[in-house]
Structures are given as structure tokens and as C-alpha cells.
GUKE-278173 format. One line per field, with one value per residue (C-alpha): residue in three letters; x, z, y. Coordinates in nm, 2 decimals, decimal comma. Example, Ala and Ser with C-alpha at 12.3 -4.5 7.8 and 13.67 -1.06 7.14 Angstrom:
residu	ALA	SER .
u	1,23	1,37 .
w	0,78	0,71 .
v	-0,45	-0,11 .
//
This chain:
residu	MET	LYS	THR	LYS	SER	VAL	TYR	ARG	CYS	THR	GLU	CYS	GLY	ALA	GLU	SER	LEU	ARG	TRP	SER	GLY	GLN	CYS	ALA	THR	CYS	GLN	GLU	TRP	ASN	THR	LEU	VAL	GLU	GLU	MET	ALA	ALA	PRO	LYS	VAL	VAL	ALA	GLY	LYS	GLY	ALA	SER	ALA	ALA	ARG	ARG	ARG	ALA	GLY	SER	SER	ALA	TYR	GLY	GLU	GLY	GLY	GLN	VAL	VAL	ALA	ALA	PRO	ARG	LEU	SER	GLU	VAL	VAL	GLY	GLU	GLU	SER	HIS	ARG	LEU	THR	THR	GLY	ILE	ALA	GLU	PHE	ASP	PHE	VAL	LEU	GLY	GLY	GLY	ILE	VAL	PRO	GLY	SER	MET	VAL	LEU	VAL	GLY	GLY	GLU	PRO	GLY	ILE	GLY	LYS	SER	THR	LEU	LEU	LEU	GLN	VAL	ALA	ALA	ARG	LEU	GLN	ARG	ALA	GLY	HIS	ALA	THR	LEU	TYR	VAL	SER	GLY	GLU	GLU	SER	PRO	LEU	GLN	VAL	LYS	LEU	ARG	ALA	ASP	ARG	LEU	ALA	SER	ASP	ALA	GLY	ALA	VAL	GLN	LEU	LEU	GLY	GLU	THR	ASN	LEU	GLU	THR	ILE	LEU	ALA	THR	ALA	ALA	SER	VAL	ALA	PRO	ALA	VAL	MET	VAL	VAL	ASP	SER	ILE	GLN	THR	VAL	PHE	THR	GLY	ASP	LEU	GLU	GLY	ALA	PRO	GLY	ASN	VAL	GLY	GLN	VAL	ARG	GLU	CYS	ALA	ALA	ARG	LEU	MET	ARG	PHE	ALA	LYS	GLU	SER	GLY	THR	ALA	VAL	PHE	VAL	VAL	GLY	HIS	VAL	THR	LYS	GLY	GLY	GLY	ILE	ALA	GLY	PRO	LYS	THR	LEU	GLU	HIS	ILE	VAL	ASP	THR	VAL	LEU	TYR	PHE	GLU	GLY	GLU	GLY	THR	GLY	ASP	HIS	ARG	VAL	LEU	ARG	ALA	ASN	LYS	ASN	ARG	PHE	GLY	SER	VAL	ASP	GLU	LEU	GLY	VAL	PHE	ARG	MET	SER	THR	GLN	GLY	LEU	ILE	ALA	VAL	GLU	ASN	PRO	SER	ALA	LEU	PHE	LEU	ALA	GLU	ARG	GLY	GLU	VAL	GLN	ALA	SER	GLY	SER	ALA	ILE	THR	CYS	LEU	LEU	GLU	GLY	SER	ARG	PRO	MET	LEU	LEU	GLU	VAL	GLN	GLY	LEU	ALA	ALA	LYS	ALA	GLY	PHE	GLY	THR	PRO	GLN	ARG	VAL	SER	THR	GLY	TYR	ASP	GLY	ARG	ARG	LEU	ALA	LEU	LEU	LEU	ALA	VAL	LEU	ASP	LYS	ARG	ALA	GLY	LEU	SER	PHE	ALA	GLN	LEU	ASP	VAL	PHE	LEU	ASN	VAL	VAL	GLY	GLY	VAL	ARG	MET	GLN	GLU	PRO	ALA	GLY	ASP	LEU	ALA	VAL	ALA	ALA	ALA	LEU	ALA	SER	SER	VAL	PHE	ASP	LYS	VAL	LEU	PRO	PRO	GLY	ALA	VAL	PHE	ILE	GLY	GLU	VAL	GLY	LEU	ALA	GLY	GLU	VAL	ARG	GLY	VAL	SER	GLN	ALA	GLU	ARG	ARG	ILE	ALA	GLU	ALA	GLU	LYS	LEU	GLY	MET	THR	VAL	ALA	TYR	VAL	ALA	GLU	ARG	SER	VAL	PRO	LYS	ARG	ALA	SER	LYS	SER	ILE	ARG	VAL	ARG	GLY	VAL	ALA	GLU	ILE	GLY	THR	LEU	PHE	ARG	GLU	LEU	PHE	ARG .
u	-4,19	-3,89	-3,55	-3,42	-3,06	-2,79	-2,51	-2,17	-1,83	-1,60	-1,28	-1,39	-1,68	-1,93	-2,30	-2,53	-2,91	-2,93	-2,68	-2,46	-2,18	-1,91	-1,87	-1,92	-1,66	-1,36	-1,45	-1,38	-1,61	-1,84	-1,77	-2,10	-2,25	-2,58	-2,58	-2,83	-2,86	-2,82	-3,12	-3,07	-3,18	-3,34	-3,33	-3,58	-3,51	-3,52	-3,32	-3,03	-3,04	-3,02	-2,69	-2,54	-2,58	-2,39	-2,10	-2,20	-2,03	-2,19	-2,00	-2,21	-2,55	-2,83	-2,59	-2,62	-2,38	-2,25	-1,99	-1,65	-1,48	-1,13	-0,99	-0,89	-1,26	-1,38	-1,47	-1,53	-1,33	-1,28	-1,57	-1,50	-1,42	-1,66	-1,43	-1,57	-1,37	-1,21	-0,84	-0,73	-1,04	-1,00	-0,63	-0,68	-0,94	-0,67	-0,81	-1,19	-1,47	-1,54	-1,87	-2,01	-1,74	-1,82	-1,59	-1,57	-1,48	-1,40	-1,31	-1,38	-1,70	-1,70	-1,37	-1,57	-1,67	-2,04	-1,90	-1,65	-1,90	-2,18	-1,95	-1,87	-2,24	-2,29	-2,04	-2,12	-2,48	-2,37	-2,15	-2,50	-2,44	-2,75	-2,66	-2,83	-2,76	-2,90	-2,90	-2,96	-2,82	-2,95	-3,28	-3,34	-3,34	-3,01	-2,86	-2,99	-2,88	-2,51	-2,57	-2,63	-2,29	-2,07	-1,96	-2,08	-2,46	-2,61	-2,95	-3,02	-2,90	-3,17	-3,19	-3,37	-3,36	-3,41	-3,26	-3,43	-3,23	-3,49	-3,63	-3,31	-3,25	-3,60	-3,59	-3,23	-3,34	-3,62	-3,41	-3,10	-2,84	-2,47	-2,34	-2,49	-2,37	-2,51	-2,43	-2,38	-2,38	-2,40	-2,77	-2,90	-3,06	-3,24	-3,54	-3,43	-3,22	-3,33	-3,01	-2,99	-2,86	-2,48	-2,41	-2,16	-2,43	-2,66	-2,35	-2,21	-2,49	-2,61	-2,29	-2,28	-2,62	-2,53	-2,23	-2,42	-2,66	-2,37	-2,20	-2,54	-2,68	-2,32	-2,41	-2,11	-2,18	-1,99	-2,06	-1,98	-1,82	-1,77	-1,42	-1,44	-1,17	-1,22	-1,16	-1,52	-1,56	-1,88	-1,66	-1,51	-1,26	-1,54	-1,59	-1,24	-1,27	-1,62	-1,57	-1,35	-1,17	-1,12	-1,04	-0,95	-1,00	-0,74	-0,65	-0,68	-0,97	-0,85	-0,66	-0,80	-0,58	-0,75	-0,59	-0,75	-0,56	-0,61	-0,54	-0,68	-0,80	-0,87	-0,87	-0,56	-0,22	-0,26	-0,14	-0,22	-0,30	-0,51	-0,46	-0,79	-0,82	-1,16	-1,33	-1,67	-1,72	-1,64	-1,34	-1,10	-0,84	-0,47	-0,26	0,09	0,09	0,44	0,42	0,08	0,29	0,61	0,42	0,39	0,79	0,90	1,24	1,33	1,39	1,42	1,61	1,45	1,28	1,36	1,26	1,19	1,03	0,83	0,67	0,28	0,17	0,33	0,35	0,65	0,57	0,80	0,70	0,83	0,93	0,97	1,13	1,17	1,41	1,39	1,48	1,24	1,05	0,93	1,07	1,02	1,09	0,77	0,81	0,50	0,50	0,22	0,22	0,51	0,48	0,59	0,79	1,00	1,04	1,21	1,42	1,56	1,66	1,82	2,04	2,15	2,22	2,43	2,59	2,60	2,65	2,32	2,15	1,76	1,76	1,68	1,49	1,13	1,11	0,80	0,78	0,54	0,47	0,33	-0,01	-0,15	0,02	0,13	0,47	0,41	0,76	1,11	1,24	1,18	1,42	1,70	1,48	1,35	1,73	1,84	1,53	1,60	2,00	1,91	1,71	1,96	2,23	1,98	2,14	1,96	1,97	2,04	1,76	1,75	1,83	1,60	1,68	1,59	1,72	1,62	1,83	1,92	2,02	2,39	2,36	2,38	2,18	2,02	1,88	1,52	1,32	1,31	1,55	1,61	1,23	1,21	1,55	1,33	1,06	1,27	1,46	1,14	1,07	1,38	1,59	1,96	2,11	2,00	2,13	2,06	2,24	2,57	2,40	2,11	2,35	2,24	2,49	2,43	2,48	2,20	2,30	2,03	2,05	2,38	2,33	2,55	2,61	2,60	2,72	2,62	2,45	2,75	2,90	2,59	2,59	2,97	2,90	2,61	2,69	3,08 .
w	0,07	-0,18	-0,03	-0,22	-0,40	-0,54	-0,80	-0,65	-0,86	-0,76	-0,85	-0,67	-0,46	-0,64	-0,60	-0,87	-0,85	-1,24	-1,40	-1,70	-1,86	-1,73	-1,41	-1,42	-1,14	-1,24	-1,61	-1,56	-1,78	-1,64	-1,26	-1,11	-0,90	-0,76	-0,37	-0,10	0,00	0,38	0,53	0,67	1,04	1,08	1,48	1,63	1,84	2,16	2,05	1,90	2,26	2,43	2,23	2,28	2,67	2,64	2,44	2,14	1,83	1,46	1,40	1,62	1,48	1,47	1,64	1,93	2,22	2,34	2,59	2,43	2,64	2,68	2,49	2,84	2,93	2,65	2,76	2,56	2,35	1,99	1,86	1,81	1,42	1,20	1,03	0,70	0,71	0,38	0,47	0,19	0,23	0,62	0,61	0,34	0,57	0,88	1,05	0,99	0,94	1,17	1,30	1,18	0,92	0,59	0,31	-0,11	-0,31	-0,64	-0,98	-1,36	-1,41	-1,45	-1,24	-0,96	-0,71	-0,68	-0,66	-0,41	-0,18	-0,23	-0,11	0,20	0,26	0,27	0,48	0,77	0,74	0,78	1,10	1,25	1,16	0,96	0,62	0,40	0,03	-0,17	-0,56	-0,78	-1,10	-1,12	-1,02	-0,75	-0,99	-1,15	-0,78	-0,70	-1,02	-0,93	-0,56	-0,71	-0,87	-0,57	-0,34	-0,03	0,06	0,02	0,06	0,41	0,26	0,31	-0,07	-0,15	-0,51	-0,49	-0,58	-0,40	-0,11	0,13	0,08	0,12	0,45	0,60	0,54	0,68	1,00	1,04	0,95	1,14	1,01	1,09	0,74	0,42	0,10	-0,16	-0,54	-0,66	-0,56	-0,91	-0,92	-0,61	-0,62	-0,36	-0,44	-0,28	-0,57	-0,93	-1,09	-1,24	-1,07	-1,11	-1,14	-0,92	-0,67	-0,61	-0,56	-0,28	-0,13	-0,13	-0,02	0,27	0,40	0,40	0,61	0,88	0,90	0,94	1,21	1,42	1,36	1,40	1,05	0,85	0,53	0,19	-0,13	-0,47	-0,71	-1,07	-1,22	-1,62	-1,84	-1,88	-1,55	-1,49	-1,20	-1,08	-0,99	-0,66	-0,66	-0,56	-0,24	-0,14	0,14	0,25	0,34	0,57	0,37	0,01	-0,16	-0,54	-0,73	-1,00	-1,26	-1,64	-1,74	-1,99	-1,64	-1,34	-1,08	-0,90	-0,65	-0,35	-0,26	0,02	-0,08	0,23	0,56	0,88	1,09	0,94	0,73	0,38	0,08	0,18	-0,10	-0,11	-0,40	-0,52	-0,81	-1,03	-1,08	-1,18	-0,78	-0,71	-0,62	-0,41	-0,18	-0,26	0,06	-0,13	-0,40	-0,47	-0,55	-0,78	-0,98	-1,03	-1,06	-1,47	-1,52	-1,67	-1,63	-1,99	-1,94	-2,19	-2,19	-2,05	-1,75	-1,39	-1,04	-0,75	-0,43	-0,35	-0,02	-0,07	0,27	0,53	0,29	0,08	-0,24	-0,57	-0,89	-1,24	-1,46	-1,83	-2,09	-2,43	-2,66	-3,00	-3,34	-3,40	-3,72	-3,79	-3,72	-3,35	-3,12	-2,88	-2,53	-2,37	-2,02	-1,84	-1,46	-1,45	-1,45	-1,83	-1,69	-1,48	-1,76	-1,98	-1,67	-1,62	-2,01	-1,97	-1,70	-1,89	-2,19	-1,98	-1,73	-1,85	-2,24	-2,31	-2,60	-2,69	-2,93	-3,21	-3,01	-2,93	-2,56	-2,39	-2,02	-1,83	-1,47	-1,47	-1,31	-1,35	-1,03	-1,06	-0,93	-0,74	-0,53	-0,67	-0,55	-0,86	-1,08	-1,07	-1,19	-1,46	-1,56	-1,53	-1,77	-2,03	-2,05	-2,06	-2,36	-2,53	-2,47	-2,55	-2,24	-1,95	-1,59	-1,32	-1,26	-0,90	-0,91	-0,74	-0,78	-0,50	-0,52	-0,63	-0,93	-0,91	-1,17	-1,13	-1,19	-0,80	-0,65	-0,34	-0,07	0,00	0,34	0,51	0,26	0,52	0,49	0,11	0,11	0,34	0,14	-0,20	0,03	0,11	-0,26	-0,34	-0,48	-0,44	-0,48	-0,41	-0,57	-0,35	-0,24	-0,06	0,24	0,22	0,29	0,60	0,86	0,93	0,61	0,50	0,38	0,12	-0,04	-0,12	-0,09	-0,30	-0,30	-0,60	-0,57	-0,95	-1,24	-1,46	-1,20	-1,21	-1,57	-1,62	-1,36	-1,55	-1,88	-1,89 .
v	1,72	1,66	1,76	2,04	1,96	2,19	2,13	2,15	2,18	1,92	2,12	2,47	2,38	2,64	2,62	2,63	2,57	2,37	2,15	2,29	2,15	2,43	2,59	2,93	3,01	2,81	2,73	2,37	2,11	1,84	1,90	2,01	1,71	1,71	1,68	1,74	2,10	2,13	2,29	2,64	2,71	3,05	3,14	3,37	3,66	3,50	3,27	3,48	3,67	3,36	3,27	3,64	3,60	3,23	3,42	3,21	3,30	3,33	3,01	2,83	2,94	2,66	2,42	2,24	2,24	1,87	1,76	1,67	1,40	1,37	1,04	0,89	0,89	0,70	0,34	0,04	-0,24	-0,37	-0,55	-0,93	-1,00	-1,19	-1,46	-1,61	-1,93	-1,83	-1,77	-1,51	-1,31	-1,27	-1,21	-0,90	-0,77	-0,78	-1,07	-1,07	-0,84	-0,54	-0,51	-0,18	-0,12	-0,05	-0,24	-0,11	-0,43	-0,28	-0,41	-0,45	-0,65	-1,00	-1,03	-1,25	-0,99	-1,10	-1,44	-1,38	-1,21	-1,45	-1,72	-1,51	-1,45	-1,83	-1,90	-1,64	-1,76	-2,10	-1,98	-1,82	-1,49	-1,35	-1,20	-0,97	-1,01	-0,68	-0,75	-0,43	-0,58	-0,96	-1,10	-1,31	-1,64	-1,50	-1,49	-1,82	-2,02	-1,87	-2,00	-2,34	-2,35	-2,28	-2,52	-2,34	-2,37	-2,03	-2,10	-1,96	-1,62	-1,36	-1,20	-0,88	-0,76	-0,37	-0,07	0,21	0,31	0,41	0,06	-0,13	0,09	0,01	-0,36	-0,36	-0,20	-0,46	-0,78	-0,68	-0,85	-0,88	-0,82	-0,65	-0,71	-0,39	-0,54	-0,30	0,07	0,21	0,03	0,21	0,56	0,79	0,94	1,29	1,35	1,38	1,23	0,87	0,55	0,56	0,92	1,09	1,24	0,95	0,73	0,95	1,03	0,63	0,56	0,82	0,69	0,30	0,43	0,62	0,31	0,08	0,28	0,33	-0,01	-0,20	-0,42	-0,46	-0,33	-0,45	-0,24	-0,37	-0,10	-0,15	0,01	0,07	0,05	0,41	0,49	0,65	0,89	0,70	0,42	0,33	0,61	0,84	0,67	0,57	0,86	0,77	0,37	0,21	-0,02	-0,04	-0,41	-0,41	-0,73	-0,76	-1,02	-1,12	-1,21	-1,49	-1,66	-1,84	-1,63	-1,36	-1,12	-0,91	-0,64	-0,42	-0,04	0,11	-0,06	0,14	-0,17	-0,33	-0,28	-0,19	-0,34	-0,70	-0,94	-1,25	-1,50	-1,70	-1,91	-1,94	-2,27	-2,39	-2,41	-2,08	-1,90	-2,10	-1,96	-2,04	-2,09	-2,05	-1,79	-1,85	-2,20	-2,14	-1,85	-2,06	-2,35	-2,35	-2,28	-2,59	-2,75	-2,62	-2,26	-2,01	-1,69	-1,37	-1,53	-1,41	-1,47	-1,22	-1,19	-0,90	-0,81	-0,75	-0,60	-0,86	-1,14	-1,23	-1,36	-1,53	-1,41	-1,49	-1,17	-1,25	-1,02	-1,04	-0,79	-0,83	-0,65	-0,36	-0,41	-0,06	0,29	0,36	0,05	-0,07	-0,05	-0,29	-0,37	-0,58	-0,56	-0,32	0,06	0,19	0,49	0,28	0,06	0,35	0,45	0,12	0,08	0,43	0,30	-0,03	0,17	0,40	0,20	-0,15	-0,10	-0,25	-0,05	-0,10	0,16	-0,07	-0,34	-0,42	-0,44	-0,66	-0,75	-0,90	-1,01	-1,36	-1,40	-1,08	-0,91	-0,58	-0,52	-0,19	-0,18	-0,12	-0,48	-0,62	-0,41	-0,63	-0,93	-0,73	-0,59	-0,96	-1,07	-0,83	-0,87	-1,25	-1,20	-0,98	-1,19	-1,52	-1,71	-1,89	-1,75	-1,99	-2,19	-2,16	-1,80	-1,51	-1,14	-0,90	-0,54	-0,18	-0,05	0,34	0,57	0,52	0,13	0,08	-0,19	-0,08	-0,25	-0,35	-0,38	-0,73	-0,89	-1,17	-1,26	-1,25	-1,51	-1,71	-1,74	-1,79	-2,09	-2,23	-2,25	-2,43	-2,16	-2,21	-1,87	-1,52	-1,16	-0,91	-0,58	-0,59	-0,42	-0,66	-0,99	-1,14	-1,19	-1,59	-1,81	-2,05	-2,42	-2,45	-2,11	-1,90	-1,51	-1,31	-0,94	-0,75	-0,37	-0,26	-0,43	-0,42	-0,67	-0,86	-0,92	-1,01	-1,28	-1,43	-1,38	-1,39 .
//
């Protein structure tokens, strides 16, 4: 017997028996999503009388009373994490894979998600942890050809080429793997819903059942989700609230650097970041990301280049910021930023114009964070301002200088968290001078790096470009 389904509006929650382009309740377009219809339990007169005698309310109709223990009565201990041997991957997860957890790995198509998870499966299988790799997009031969190119031997990994959810769960229950990889969630479907694979209803229902299987069986489930450039609703954004951990794979398609970022983690800290390098033998973990991102800086420096130190989760990391200000060739100057928020750039340009006397009204401004990393915290503001001023004055910044600080609307330089850790990372990479907010200057002076406190950006520019 086919399970009934309804169409529910994602905006107002109204139900409809059929799909239509517009919700009849809130008048929003393209918001109806197919979902499983919850069965309604109709109790007999005897059962209703028994509930009345027990004092149950109407809210408990059809339910079952269970014991609710106190937190102090809950027994057990945290499960032992499974380590893959890929240091950057385990670091982002918070120390390894938690049994019974569900991890979503998102990213644009072709960024390297399947390659990374196939390497993880090979490492786990070699360590004695049974692994099941479910491929819905590629044939078993295609997966084998990719595995042959990897440095890790994935020959012992169990492979299932299937897209039907019921078949996947039945096979996983019989195999009982420690880890299961589903590549990808957009290809999996359940026969209980009429929608095609990849639509919102199918994705949500399949993810919910995989999550239930992970919790009941103790199998850690990895789910691959594609993110289109248009930010389609059927991507990982739909699943973020269902899964335990959300990992995003980022990077420029033309480069060989890949960044794995934890946006959500119930078993570790968020915003942790792991760096990988794509090679002919797969993804190679980068132990020192700061050295990698600064490796291509030549001895001959050009204007418009500044170094900053960001704190990604618990890891300080040095990055290069490149700014270019050139005479506008058209009527309206351009503002182009890569790896830096465009609205933050517009705000910073206004501050430089008002507080430091640097006008960009007739200049095109281009900003790039080298390495494909997105600068999300304001600690890099001072480096962005220094890079743009260096390009305007066409003067090279000191080669061993690092700029750490937030720039306020009044032009003041504000302190950032854990400044001493950032300065220590800069010192480790050979930096000789650090420009920080005055309150961030450490009490103990270092012999190899000189720390200069800066009150406002005008003072900094006068010192650098006098």
C-alpha cells in the first residue's frame, strides 16, 4: 500500500493535497514541497474512556506514555571516535568520526568531495572499520577508475551502485558497516513520494531516514550534497538542520588548493578549517596552511600586498591580501572583491575616504584574498586598508609586516580576540613587525618580532607612507 503524501508550504506550513505553483494561504510562489503524511490514529470508545479515567488530555490522543528519566540518571559514555589518519579531516571533525553521527559534505560539483570521501573510506577500511560506499551518480567502474588513481588502496571498500533508499537501508542493515558514504543525496529517492530524485521533498525525507538509521544502528553516515552556483534550494541548505555536522568544501576550480570548513558540529568546535592540495593521486593534507598560502610571494614585492593573520576556529593562519586601485575607465568605478564581503569593502572605502583622506571616487577597486579562502572575521580589515593604501600611493609595504585589527567607522583600530596567538604564528613564519590595536600589544616583548600599537588608520598611513 502506497504511503500518502501531502504538499506543505515552506513559508506558512499550509497543507495541500495537490501541488500548485502558488500557495493558496500565503500567496507565495514555488513553496509547496511534498512530504509524508502522518497517519491519524482513531481510537475507539473504550480507549477514549480509559484515557479520560487516566486524566489524559486531548493533546495526548493516540500517543503512548513513556518514562522520562532525569539527566542525572542517564548512563553511558562518549563513543570512541574513528580516526582516518588524514590529519586535516580528523581535525575539522573535532578529533575523528563519532559513531552514529550524520555528516553532510557540501560543495560545488567537481570540487573534490567524492575524491576526499573515497580516500576516507579507503583509510577506514585499511584500519579495520567496515565501510560501505553508495554511489548514485557514478557506475561502479567509474568509482574503481577513480580509486585506482588514488594513493590510498580502496580495493577492500564495499561498493553499492544504488539510488533507491529502501534498497540502500536494507543493504546497510545486512552489512552493518561502521561508516557509510552516500554520494550523493540528490540522486537518492524513496518510492513513498512521487517527486523526482533531487527535489526538496525527496531530499528531506531521504536524509531524515538516513539520520534515523545512523542513530539506531550506530553507523556513521556521510552524505554528499551539491551546491549549485545559483544556490538551489535542493542543496545542503535544506539539510543543515537535520544532520549533526556540516562540512563545506571550498576552493577555486582553477587552483589546486581546497579548504574544508566546519559550519556546524555537534561534537566539536565550529569554523574549524582544513587545507588540502589536489594532486594526481588525490587530496593531500597540508600541515602548515600559512606556509602554503605565503609560498608564492616572491622576494620582489609589488605595491598593494599585505599580510594578515586570521583565526579559523582554533587555528591561526596567515593570508595574503592583494588590493589594486586603478583609474576608472568608465563612468562608474568598479568594486570587485574575491574572498571578502563586498559590503564590508564599500564600508571600508568610505572610512578611508572620510578618515584618512584617500578618495576612491574615480578609481576602480579590486581586492583578492589569495588561496581561495574567504575572510569572514574583521581581523583582516587593517590588512585590506593597508593593501589599498599601498596601491594608491604605489609604495611597497615592509616585507616582514603583518596587519591584525578591525577598522571602525571612526577610523579607529580595534582589537581582536587571541592577538598573542596570531602574533606567535606570524613570528613562526618569519614576520618581523606586527601592526595591531594598542590594547592588543602583549605585555611581554618578543626578540624576533616587533609589535607596534596603532590607534587609528591615519597614524598607520603616515608611518608607512611618509
